C-alpha positions as CSV (number, residue, x, y, z in Angstrom):
1,M,37.9,19.6,158.7
2,K,35.8,22.1,156.5
3,A,37.6,24.3,154.1
4,Q,36.8,26.8,151.3
5,I,38.7,25.7,148.2
6,V,39.4,27.3,144.9
7,H,38.7,24.4,142.3
8,Q,39.3,26.6,139.1
9,Y,40.6,30.1,138.2
10,G,38.0,32.7,137.2
11,K,36.3,35.8,138.4
12,K,33.0,34.1,138.5
13,T,34.5,31.2,140.4
14,Q,32.7,30.4,143.7
15,L,34.6,28.9,146.6
16,K,33.4,25.3,147.5
17,L,33.1,24.3,151.1
18,I,34.4,20.7,151.3
19,E,35.7,18.3,153.9
20,L,39.6,17.9,153.9
21,P,42.0,15.8,156.1
22,E,43.5,17.4,159.1
23,P,46.9,19.1,158.1
24,E,50.1,17.2,159.0
25,V,52.3,19.3,161.4
26,Q,56.0,19.4,160.4
27,K,58.8,19.9,163.1
28,D,58.8,23.7,162.6
29,E,55.0,24.1,162.6
30,V,52.2,24.5,164.9
31,L,48.6,23.3,164.1
32,V,46.1,26.2,164.7
33,K,42.3,26.1,165.4
34,I,41.1,28.8,163.3
35,A,38.7,31.3,165.1
36,A,38.7,34.0,162.3
37,A,40.2,34.8,159.0
38,G,40.6,38.3,157.2
39,V,39.4,38.6,153.9
40,N,41.7,40.7,151.4
41,L,41.3,41.8,147.7
42,L,44.6,39.5,147.3
43,D,42.3,36.5,147.8
44,S,39.8,37.6,144.9
45,K,42.9,38.2,142.8
46,L,44.4,34.9,143.6
47,R,41.0,33.2,142.7
48,N,40.8,35.1,139.6
49,G,44.3,33.9,138.4
50,D,45.9,37.2,138.3
51,F,49.1,35.9,140.1
52,K,49.3,32.6,138.3
53,L,52.9,33.5,137.1
54,L,54.0,34.7,140.5
55,L,52.2,32.2,142.6
56,P,51.4,29.1,140.9
57,Y,49.2,27.2,143.1
58,K,48.3,23.6,142.2
59,L,44.5,23.5,141.9
60,P,42.5,22.8,144.1
61,F,43.7,24.9,147.1
62,V,42.6,26.5,150.1
63,L,42.2,30.3,150.1
64,G,42.8,32.9,152.8
65,H,45.9,34.9,154.1
66,D,45.0,36.2,157.7
67,V,44.2,34.0,160.6
68,A,43.6,34.4,164.3
69,G,43.1,31.0,166.4
70,T,44.5,28.8,169.0
71,V,47.6,26.5,168.9
72,I,46.3,22.9,169.5
73,K,49.4,20.9,168.4
74,I,53.1,21.8,168.0
75,G,56.0,20.3,166.1
76,S,59.1,18.8,167.9
77,N,61.3,21.9,167.1
78,I,59.0,24.5,168.2
79,K,60.5,26.7,170.9
80,R,58.3,29.9,171.2
81,F,54.8,28.8,171.2
82,K,52.8,26.2,173.2
83,I,49.5,24.5,173.1
84,G,46.6,26.9,174.2
85,D,48.4,29.9,172.9
86,E,46.1,32.5,171.0
87,I,48.1,33.5,167.8
88,Y,47.6,35.7,164.7
89,A,49.6,35.3,161.4
90,R,49.8,35.9,157.7
91,P,51.0,32.4,156.4
92,A,53.7,32.6,154.0
93,D,53.1,32.3,150.2
94,H,52.4,28.6,148.9
95,R,51.4,27.9,152.7
96,I,48.0,29.9,152.8
97,G,44.7,28.5,153.6
98,T,43.1,30.3,156.3
99,F,39.7,29.8,155.0
100,A,39.4,26.6,157.0
101,E,39.0,25.1,160.4
102,L,42.6,24.2,160.7
103,I,45.9,25.3,159.3
104,A,49.6,24.2,159.7
105,I,51.9,27.4,160.1
106,K,55.6,27.7,160.4
107,E,56.8,29.2,163.7
108,E,58.7,32.0,162.1
109,D,55.3,33.4,160.8
110,L,53.4,33.5,164.0
111,A,52.8,36.0,166.7
112,I,51.0,35.9,169.9
113,K,47.5,37.7,169.4
114,P,47.2,41.3,170.9
115,K,45.9,40.8,174.6
116,S,43.0,43.3,174.1
117,F,41.7,42.2,170.8
118,T,38.9,39.6,170.0
119,M,39.9,36.8,167.4
120,E,37.9,38.8,164.8
121,E,39.9,41.9,165.4
122,A,43.1,40.0,165.4
123,A,42.3,38.3,162.2
124,S,41.8,41.8,160.5
125,I,45.5,42.7,161.1
126,P,48.3,40.6,159.7
127,L,48.2,41.2,156.1
128,V,47.5,44.8,156.1
129,G,49.6,45.5,159.1
130,L,52.6,43.8,157.5
131,T,52.1,45.6,154.2
132,A,52.0,48.8,156.0
133,W,55.1,47.9,158.2
134,Q,57.3,46.8,155.2
135,A,56.1,49.7,153.0
136,L,56.6,52.5,155.5
137,V,59.2,51.2,158.1
138,E,61.3,48.8,155.9
139,I,61.4,50.4,152.5
140,G,60.2,53.9,153.3
141,K,62.0,54.4,156.5
142,V,59.6,57.0,157.3
143,N,60.6,59.1,160.5
144,K,59.4,62.1,162.3
145,G,58.8,65.3,160.1
146,Q,58.3,63.6,156.8
147,K,55.3,63.9,154.5
148,V,53.5,60.6,153.6
149,F,50.7,60.1,151.1
150,I,48.6,57.2,151.6
151,Q,46.0,56.3,149.0
152,A,42.5,55.0,149.8
153,G,42.7,55.9,153.4
154,S,39.3,54.2,154.5
155,G,40.3,51.0,153.1
156,G,42.1,47.9,154.8
157,V,45.7,48.9,154.2
158,G,44.7,52.6,154.4
159,T,43.4,52.5,157.7
160,F,46.4,50.8,159.3
161,A,49.0,52.7,157.3
162,I,47.5,56.2,158.5
163,Q,47.8,55.1,162.1
164,L,51.3,53.6,161.6
165,A,52.6,56.8,159.7
166,K,51.3,58.9,162.4
167,Y,52.8,56.9,165.0
168,L,56.3,57.3,163.1
169,G,55.9,61.1,163.2
170,A,54.9,61.9,159.7
171,T,52.4,64.5,158.2
172,V,49.8,62.1,156.6
173,A,47.7,62.9,153.5
174,T,45.2,60.5,152.0
175,T,42.2,60.3,149.6
176,T,38.8,59.0,150.3
177,S,35.2,59.9,149.7
178,A,33.3,62.9,151.3
179,K,31.4,60.6,153.8
180,N,34.7,59.1,155.2
181,I,36.6,62.4,155.8
182,E,36.0,62.6,159.4
183,F,36.6,59.0,159.8
184,V,40.2,59.1,158.3
185,K,40.9,62.2,160.3
186,S,40.2,60.3,163.3
187,L,42.8,57.8,162.5
188,G,45.4,60.6,162.2
189,A,45.1,62.1,158.6
190,D,46.2,65.6,158.3
191,I,45.3,66.2,154.9
192,V,42.3,64.6,153.4
193,V,41.4,64.9,149.7
194,D,37.8,63.9,148.4
195,Y,38.8,62.0,145.4
196,N,35.3,62.7,144.0
197,K,35.7,66.3,144.1
198,D,39.6,67.1,143.6
199,D,42.6,65.7,142.1
200,F,45.2,64.9,144.6
201,E,48.1,66.1,142.5
202,N,46.8,69.6,142.6
203,K,46.2,69.6,146.3
204,I,49.6,68.1,147.7
205,S,53.3,68.4,146.7
206,N,56.8,67.8,148.0
207,F,56.1,64.5,149.8
208,D,58.7,62.1,150.9
209,V,56.9,58.9,150.5
210,V,53.7,57.6,148.5
211,L,52.0,54.3,149.4
212,N,50.2,53.6,146.0
213,S,47.4,51.0,145.9
214,Q,45.4,52.1,142.9
215,D,45.7,51.9,139.2
216,G,48.4,52.8,136.6
217,K,46.9,56.3,136.1
218,T,47.2,57.1,139.9
219,L,50.6,55.5,140.0
220,N,51.9,58.1,137.4
221,K,50.2,61.1,139.1
222,S,51.9,60.0,142.3
223,L,55.2,60.8,140.7
224,N,54.1,64.6,140.6
225,V,53.6,64.8,144.3
226,L,57.0,63.6,145.5
227,K,60.0,65.6,145.9
228,P,63.4,64.5,144.4
229,G,64.9,61.6,146.4
230,G,61.2,60.6,147.4
231,K,60.1,57.0,147.3
232,L,57.0,55.6,145.5
233,I,56.0,52.4,146.8
234,S,53.4,50.5,145.1
235,I,51.3,47.5,146.4
236,S,49.2,47.2,143.3
237,G,51.9,47.0,140.5
238,P,53.6,46.8,138.3
239,P,56.2,44.5,139.6
240,D,59.9,45.4,138.9
241,L,63.1,43.6,138.4
242,A,64.2,44.0,141.9
243,F,61.1,42.0,143.0
244,A,61.6,39.4,140.5
245,E,65.2,38.9,141.6
246,D,64.1,38.7,145.2
247,I,61.6,35.9,144.5
248,K,64.1,34.1,142.2
249,A,62.0,34.2,139.2
250,S,63.1,32.5,136.0
251,W,64.7,34.7,133.4
252,F,61.5,34.9,131.5
253,I,59.5,36.4,134.3
254,K,62.3,38.7,135.0
255,L,62.1,39.9,131.6
256,V,58.3,40.3,131.6
257,M,58.5,42.2,135.0
258,Q,61.2,44.4,133.6
259,L,58.9,45.3,130.7
260,L,55.9,46.0,132.8
261,S,57.7,48.2,135.1
262,F,59.8,50.1,132.4
263,Q,57.6,53.0,131.8
264,I,57.1,53.8,135.6
265,T,60.8,53.2,136.6
266,Q,62.1,55.4,133.8
267,K,59.7,58.4,134.8
268,A,60.9,57.9,138.3
269,K,64.6,57.8,137.4
270,K,64.2,61.0,135.6
271,L,62.6,62.7,138.5
272,K,65.2,61.2,140.8
273,I,62.4,59.2,142.7
274,D,62.8,55.7,144.0
275,Y,60.1,53.2,142.6
276,S,59.6,49.9,144.3
277,F,56.8,47.3,144.1
278,L,55.9,45.7,147.4
279,F,54.5,42.1,147.7
280,M,54.5,41.7,151.4
281,K,56.1,38.7,153.1
282,A,55.1,36.8,156.1
283,N,57.0,37.8,159.2
284,G,56.3,36.8,162.7
285,N,59.0,39.0,164.3
286,Q,57.5,42.3,162.4
287,L,53.9,41.1,163.6
288,S,55.0,40.9,167.2
289,E,56.3,44.6,166.9
290,I,53.0,45.3,165.6
291,T,51.4,43.7,168.5
292,S,53.4,46.0,170.9
293,L,51.9,49.1,169.1
294,I,48.4,47.7,169.4
295,D,48.7,46.8,173.1
296,S,50.1,50.3,173.8
297,G,47.0,51.7,172.2
298,K,48.8,53.2,169.3
299,I,47.0,51.6,166.5
300,R,43.3,50.2,166.7
301,P,41.5,47.7,164.3
302,V,39.0,48.9,161.9
303,I,36.5,46.3,160.8
304,D,33.6,47.0,158.5
305,K,31.7,43.5,158.7
306,V,32.0,40.1,159.9
307,F,30.6,37.3,157.9
308,P,29.9,33.7,158.9
309,F,32.2,30.9,157.5
310,D,29.6,29.4,155.1
311,A,29.2,33.0,153.7
312,T,32.8,33.5,152.7
313,N,31.9,33.8,149.0
314,E,29.6,37.0,150.0
315,A,32.5,38.4,152.1
316,M,34.7,38.2,149.0
317,A,32.1,39.9,146.9
318,Y,31.8,42.8,149.6
319,V,35.6,43.2,149.4
320,E,35.6,43.3,145.6
321,N,33.0,46.1,145.5
322,G,35.6,48.4,146.9
323,R,33.5,50.2,149.4
324,A,34.5,48.5,152.6
325,K,35.4,50.6,155.5
326,G,38.4,49.0,157.0
327,K,38.6,45.1,156.8
328,I,36.2,42.3,156.4
329,V,36.4,39.2,158.6
330,V,35.0,35.6,158.4
331,K,34.2,34.0,161.7
332,V,35.3,30.4,161.4
333,S,34.5,29.0,164.9
334,Q,34.1,30.1,168.5
């Protein structure tokens, strides 16, 4: 099979398209013929080596965290899927590799693809959908009448999170550039701050939940818009001790994460705000719940561009420039 591999860490590293053997399928796995793969900033960060301490992949490895495709082989213990099923997934950490023609995925990470979606649309959902779900439903416990601030509303996570928060009954605020204000409003945003013109901390206040996806300066400002008892959930760091314990990190990694998050956790504690770092996990059951929302018309995909498989490096560069409206997808096969 053809696959795009990371052969060395580095910001200037280009993925290499090579031939690899077909993946072996274990008892609890299915083999998927990949039709499309979503491209995420996480892919770039992993290639750069930003997560070597958290996710020590052995070089070379196949990159890619989002997949949509068709089941072509099943393991002996598979109960919920059959050959021919159209699925989508975010494979678990250490089992990624969706920039390829084939991938073996554990049954627990899979969900049936939304019926109305093309493969490209389905591939745009898993990572951002699960990130938003785990932030707003699992950690934030967002419910009707609450106020939720979602940063970078026109980005991949933002476009999904706005729709999910609105479905949950929240009043939604977001940031974007002037050209995208009407776009994010069409997704459900009630309050939109033009980040080139205004500072969000001067425009909104007394919020219940903030989903932070930006830098440390923005993270600190986010504390000022939350009410006591509010929740600050960050998907861009810094990782905290609770996360280190969750991934069963070594004592040294726990110490490093505790030091990295010390300033923000202390500030949050003084303001009676709950800070947590989210590094989303693969979860087929949650993805199936997302499928139900999609099939009922509550959430729609937002795709900026679809690149051919041999232009995966160009797709990653496009994501890295930070101007994508929604998701970037690579079309792997018909």
